[in-house]
C-alpha positions as CSV (number, residue, x, y, z in Angstrom):
1,X,-69.9,-8.5,-117.3
2,X,-67.0,-10.9,-118.1
3,X,-64.5,-8.0,-117.5
4,X,-66.0,-7.4,-114.1
5,X,-65.9,-11.1,-113.2
6,X,-62.2,-11.2,-114.2
7,X,-61.5,-8.1,-112.2
8,X,-63.1,-9.7,-109.2
9,X,-60.8,-12.7,-109.4
10,X,-57.8,-10.4,-109.7
11,X,-58.9,-8.3,-106.7
12,X,-59.6,-11.5,-104.7
13,X,-56.1,-12.8,-105.4
14,X,-54.5,-9.5,-104.3
15,X,-56.6,-9.5,-101.2
16,X,-55.3,-12.9,-100.3
17,X,-51.7,-11.8,-100.9
18,X,-52.2,-8.8,-98.6
19,X,-53.3,-11.1,-95.8
20,X,-50.4,-13.4,-96.2
21,X,-48.1,-10.4,-95.7
22,X,-50.1,-9.0,-92.8
23,X,-48.3,-9.2,-89.4
24,X,-51.7,-9.3,-87.7
25,X,-50.8,-6.5,-85.3
26,X,-53.4,-3.9,-84.3
27,X,-53.0,-0.3,-85.3
28,X,-55.3,2.7,-84.6
29,X,-56.2,3.9,-88.0
30,X,-59.0,6.1,-89.6
31,X,-61.4,3.8,-91.5
32,X,-64.9,4.4,-92.6
33,X,-65.1,7.8,-90.9
34,X,-63.8,6.8,-87.5
35,X,-60.6,5.6,-85.8
36,X,-60.5,1.9,-85.0
37,X,-58.1,-0.9,-84.2
38,X,-57.3,-3.1,-87.2
39,X,-54.4,-4.4,-89.2
40,X,-52.9,-3.3,-92.5
41,X,-54.9,-5.8,-94.6
42,X,-58.3,-4.1,-93.9
43,X,-57.4,-0.8,-95.6
44,X,-55.5,-2.4,-98.4
45,X,-58.3,-4.8,-99.2
46,X,-60.9,-2.0,-99.0
47,X,-58.9,0.2,-101.3
48,X,-58.5,-2.7,-103.8
49,X,-62.3,-3.3,-103.8
50,X,-63.1,0.4,-104.2
51,X,-60.4,1.3,-106.8
52,X,-60.2,-1.9,-108.8
53,X,-63.6,-3.6,-108.6
54,X,-66.1,-0.8,-107.9
55,X,-64.7,1.6,-110.6
56,X,-65.0,-0.9,-113.4
57,X,-68.5,-1.8,-112.3
58,X,-69.5,1.8,-112.5
59,X,-68.3,1.9,-116.0
60,X,-70.3,-1.1,-117.2
61,X,-73.4,-0.8,-115.1
62,X,-76.6,0.6,-116.3
63,X,-79.1,2.8,-114.4
64,X,-81.9,0.7,-112.8
65,X,-80.3,-2.6,-114.0
66,X,-81.2,-5.2,-111.4
67,X,-79.1,-7.8,-113.1
68,X,-76.1,-5.5,-112.9
69,X,-76.8,-4.8,-109.2
70,X,-77.1,-8.5,-108.6
71,X,-73.9,-9.3,-110.3
72,X,-72.1,-6.5,-108.4
73,X,-73.4,-7.6,-105.0
74,X,-72.4,-11.2,-105.6
75,X,-69.0,-10.1,-106.8
76,X,-68.5,-7.8,-103.7
77,X,-69.6,-10.6,-101.5
78,X,-67.1,-12.9,-103.2
79,X,-64.2,-10.5,-102.6
80,X,-65.1,-10.0,-98.9
81,X,-65.6,-13.7,-98.3
82,X,-62.2,-14.3,-99.9
83,X,-60.8,-11.8,-97.4
84,X,-62.6,-13.7,-94.6
85,X,-61.5,-17.1,-95.7
86,X,-57.8,-16.0,-96.1
87,X,-57.9,-14.3,-92.7
88,X,-59.4,-17.3,-90.9
89,X,-56.9,-19.6,-92.6
90,X,-54.1,-17.7,-90.8
91,X,-55.4,-19.1,-87.5
92,X,-54.3,-22.6,-88.5
93,X,-51.3,-21.6,-90.5
94,X,-49.8,-19.5,-87.7
95,X,-50.9,-21.8,-84.9
96,X,-52.7,-19.0,-83.1
97,X,-54.8,-21.2,-80.9
98,X,-51.8,-23.3,-79.9
99,X,-49.9,-20.1,-79.0
100,X,-52.9,-18.5,-77.4
101,X,-51.2,-17.7,-74.1
102,X,-48.3,-15.8,-75.9
103,X,-48.9,-14.0,-79.2
104,X,-51.9,-16.0,-80.3
105,X,-54.6,-14.1,-78.4
106,X,-53.5,-10.7,-79.6
107,X,-53.5,-12.0,-83.2
108,X,-57.0,-13.6,-82.8
109,X,-58.3,-10.3,-81.5
110,X,-56.8,-8.5,-84.4
111,X,-58.5,-10.9,-86.8
112,X,-61.9,-10.3,-85.1
113,X,-61.4,-6.5,-85.4
114,X,-60.6,-6.9,-89.1
115,X,-63.7,-8.9,-89.8
116,X,-65.9,-6.4,-88.0
117,X,-64.2,-3.5,-89.9
118,X,-64.6,-5.2,-93.2
119,X,-68.3,-5.9,-92.5
120,X,-68.9,-2.2,-91.8
121,X,-67.0,-1.3,-95.0
122,X,-69.2,-3.6,-97.1
123,X,-72.4,-2.3,-95.5
124,X,-71.4,1.4,-96.0
125,X,-70.2,0.8,-99.5
126,X,-73.5,-0.8,-100.6
127,X,-75.5,2.0,-98.8
128,X,-73.3,4.7,-100.4
129,X,-74.0,3.3,-103.9
130,X,-77.7,3.5,-103.3
131,X,-78.2,-0.2,-103.8
132,X,-81.1,-1.8,-101.9
133,X,-80.4,-5.4,-101.0
134,X,-83.0,-7.8,-102.4
135,X,-84.2,-11.0,-100.5
136,X,-82.0,-13.2,-102.7
137,X,-78.9,-11.1,-102.4
138,X,-76.2,-12.2,-100.0
139,X,-75.8,-9.8,-97.0
140,X,-72.1,-9.4,-96.8
141,X,-72.2,-7.3,-93.6
142,X,-74.2,-9.8,-91.7
143,X,-72.1,-12.7,-93.0
144,X,-68.8,-11.1,-91.8
145,X,-70.3,-10.1,-88.5
146,X,-71.5,-13.7,-87.9
147,X,-68.0,-15.0,-88.5
148,X,-66.6,-12.3,-86.1
149,X,-69.1,-13.4,-83.4
150,X,-68.0,-17.0,-83.8
151,X,-64.3,-16.1,-83.5
152,X,-65.0,-14.0,-80.4
153,X,-66.8,-17.0,-78.9
154,X,-63.8,-19.1,-79.7
155,X,-61.5,-16.6,-78.0
156,X,-63.7,-16.7,-74.9
157,X,-63.7,-20.5,-75.0
158,X,-59.9,-20.5,-74.4
159,X,-60.3,-18.3,-71.3
160,X,-63.3,-20.2,-69.8
161,X,-61.3,-22.8,-67.9
162,X,-59.3,-20.2,-66.0
163,X,-62.5,-18.3,-65.0
164,X,-64.3,-21.6,-64.0
165,X,-61.3,-22.7,-61.8
166,X,-61.2,-19.4,-60.0
167,X,-65.0,-19.4,-59.2
168,X,-64.9,-23.0,-58.2
169,X,-62.1,-22.3,-55.8
170,X,-64.1,-19.4,-54.3
171,X,-67.1,-21.7,-53.9
172,X,-65.0,-24.3,-52.2
173,X,-63.5,-21.9,-49.7
174,X,-64.1,-23.1,-46.1
175,X,-63.2,-20.0,-44.2
176,X,-63.0,-16.2,-44.6
177,X,-59.2,-16.1,-45.0
178,X,-59.3,-18.5,-48.0
179,X,-62.4,-16.8,-49.3
180,X,-60.8,-13.4,-49.3
181,X,-57.8,-14.8,-51.1
182,X,-60.0,-16.4,-53.8
183,X,-62.0,-13.2,-54.3
184,X,-58.8,-11.2,-54.8
185,X,-57.4,-13.8,-57.2
186,X,-60.6,-13.8,-59.3
187,X,-61.0,-10.0,-59.3
188,X,-57.4,-9.5,-60.3
189,X,-57.7,-12.0,-63.2
190,X,-61.0,-10.7,-64.5
191,X,-60.0,-7.0,-64.1
192,X,-56.8,-7.6,-66.1
193,X,-58.7,-9.6,-68.7
194,X,-61.5,-7.1,-69.3
195,X,-60.0,-3.7,-68.4
196,X,-56.5,-4.2,-69.7
197,X,-56.0,-7.0,-72.2
198,X,-59.4,-7.0,-74.0
199,X,-59.8,-3.2,-73.9
200,X,-56.3,-2.8,-75.5
201,X,-56.7,-5.6,-78.1
202,X,-60.3,-5.3,-79.2
203,X,-62.3,-2.8,-81.3
204,X,-65.3,-1.4,-79.5
205,X,-68.0,-3.6,-81.0
206,X,-65.8,-6.7,-80.7
207,X,-65.1,-5.7,-77.1
208,X,-68.9,-5.6,-76.4
209,X,-69.3,-9.1,-77.9
210,X,-66.5,-10.4,-75.7
211,X,-68.0,-8.8,-72.5
212,X,-71.3,-10.4,-73.3
213,X,-69.7,-13.8,-73.7
214,X,-67.7,-13.5,-70.5
215,X,-70.7,-12.3,-68.5
216,X,-72.9,-15.2,-69.9
217,X,-70.3,-17.8,-68.9
218,X,-69.9,-16.3,-65.4
219,X,-73.6,-16.2,-64.9
220,X,-74.0,-19.8,-66.0
221,X,-71.4,-21.0,-63.5
222,X,-73.2,-19.1,-60.7
223,X,-76.6,-20.5,-61.7
224,X,-75.0,-24.0,-61.6
225,X,-73.7,-23.3,-58.1
226,X,-77.1,-22.0,-56.9
227,X,-79.0,-25.1,-58.2
228,X,-76.4,-27.6,-57.0
229,X,-77.4,-29.2,-53.6
230,X,-75.0,-28.0,-50.9
231,X,-73.5,-30.4,-48.5
232,X,-73.6,-29.1,-44.9
233,X,-70.6,-30.2,-42.9
234,X,-70.4,-30.8,-39.2
235,X,-68.3,-27.6,-38.7
236,X,-71.0,-25.6,-40.5
237,X,-73.7,-26.9,-38.2
238,X,-71.6,-26.1,-35.1
239,X,-70.9,-22.6,-36.4
240,X,-74.6,-22.0,-37.1
241,X,-75.4,-23.2,-33.6
242,X,-73.1,-20.6,-32.1
243,X,-74.2,-17.9,-34.7
244,X,-70.7,-17.9,-36.3
245,X,-71.8,-19.3,-39.7
246,X,-69.2,-18.7,-42.5
247,X,-70.7,-16.2,-44.9
248,X,-70.0,-18.1,-48.2
249,X,-72.8,-16.4,-50.2
250,X,-71.6,-12.9,-49.3
251,X,-68.3,-13.7,-51.1
252,X,-70.2,-15.1,-54.1
253,X,-72.5,-12.1,-54.2
254,X,-69.5,-9.7,-54.1
255,X,-67.8,-11.4,-57.0
256,X,-71.0,-11.4,-59.0
257,X,-71.6,-7.6,-58.4
258,X,-68.0,-6.8,-59.2
259,X,-68.2,-8.8,-62.5
260,X,-71.4,-7.0,-63.4
261,X,-69.7,-3.6,-62.9
262,X,-66.8,-4.5,-65.1
263,X,-69.0,-6.0,-67.9
264,X,-71.7,-3.4,-67.8
265,X,-69.7,-0.5,-69.0
266,X,-72.1,0.5,-71.8
267,X,-73.4,3.9,-70.8
268,X,-76.0,3.9,-73.6
269,X,-77.7,0.8,-72.1
270,X,-77.2,-1.4,-75.2
271,X,-76.3,-4.4,-72.9
272,X,-79.0,-3.7,-70.2
273,X,-81.7,-6.0,-71.7
274,X,-79.1,-8.7,-72.5
275,X,-77.4,-8.7,-69.1
276,X,-80.1,-8.0,-66.6
277,X,-82.4,-10.9,-67.3
278,X,-85.0,-12.3,-65.0
279,X,-82.8,-15.3,-64.4
280,X,-80.0,-13.0,-63.3
281,X,-82.2,-10.9,-61.0
282,X,-83.6,-14.1,-59.4
283,X,-80.0,-15.3,-58.8
284,X,-79.0,-12.1,-57.0
285,X,-82.1,-12.3,-54.9
286,X,-81.4,-15.9,-53.9
287,X,-77.8,-15.0,-53.0
288,X,-79.0,-12.0,-50.9
289,X,-81.4,-14.3,-49.0
290,X,-78.7,-16.7,-48.2
291,X,-76.4,-13.9,-47.0
292,X,-79.0,-12.7,-44.5
293,X,-79.9,-16.1,-43.2
């Protein structure tokens, strides 16, 4: 076992070195039986774990030896978490958040892709070796996926102020001309964000996480608008009197519908239960009622 422990430390050190040299630029590569977006360090680290750590474990392990399996699982977890820690450290070292609007966002998306890919690698490796995870074993796949979800949430956090400002401007529009301009500004921004930038920079599962985060934030803003008491101006009263009321809610409903179409791109329905909640359905009904009034 001592030899395996020493090999784990060597593999961990080499993994860390591969990340230091990684340019954090996405490439479309074949990994774990499919083509995905990731950087060089994923394949390099996976190869190190398989060729250096797994091979020596297979030599010293015994059939049906639970202690050996436990030792291996903890060692594998240690290697993968070293990969995770070293990758996350690059966010600070390379000032990716500070440079978010330039190269930072692309690199952060690449890191999220790498974490998800490594999580899948760890899960497939354990399954392929026929090891059944016991309650006290660490679940490396879940651990890495959780870190990935946190990172995607942080990426979304950097974009939230722009989304909020665009929706607030739309809500504050006082006439149709201004409203149409605000709608166009919002749709142009959100379309570029989702269909171009995120679609190009993110692996599929990471992309779905991002869509869910964006959708949840947009929905929260609209719910806040719906619940906030609306001040009725003198101009609005006069327009209502002469049946020329400005259709504010029609614009809001259009933006909500367009955002739904962009976020709900999952043909298999994986996002249906998450997106189309009772809260959301009630929001749309409320906006429709206001449009027809």
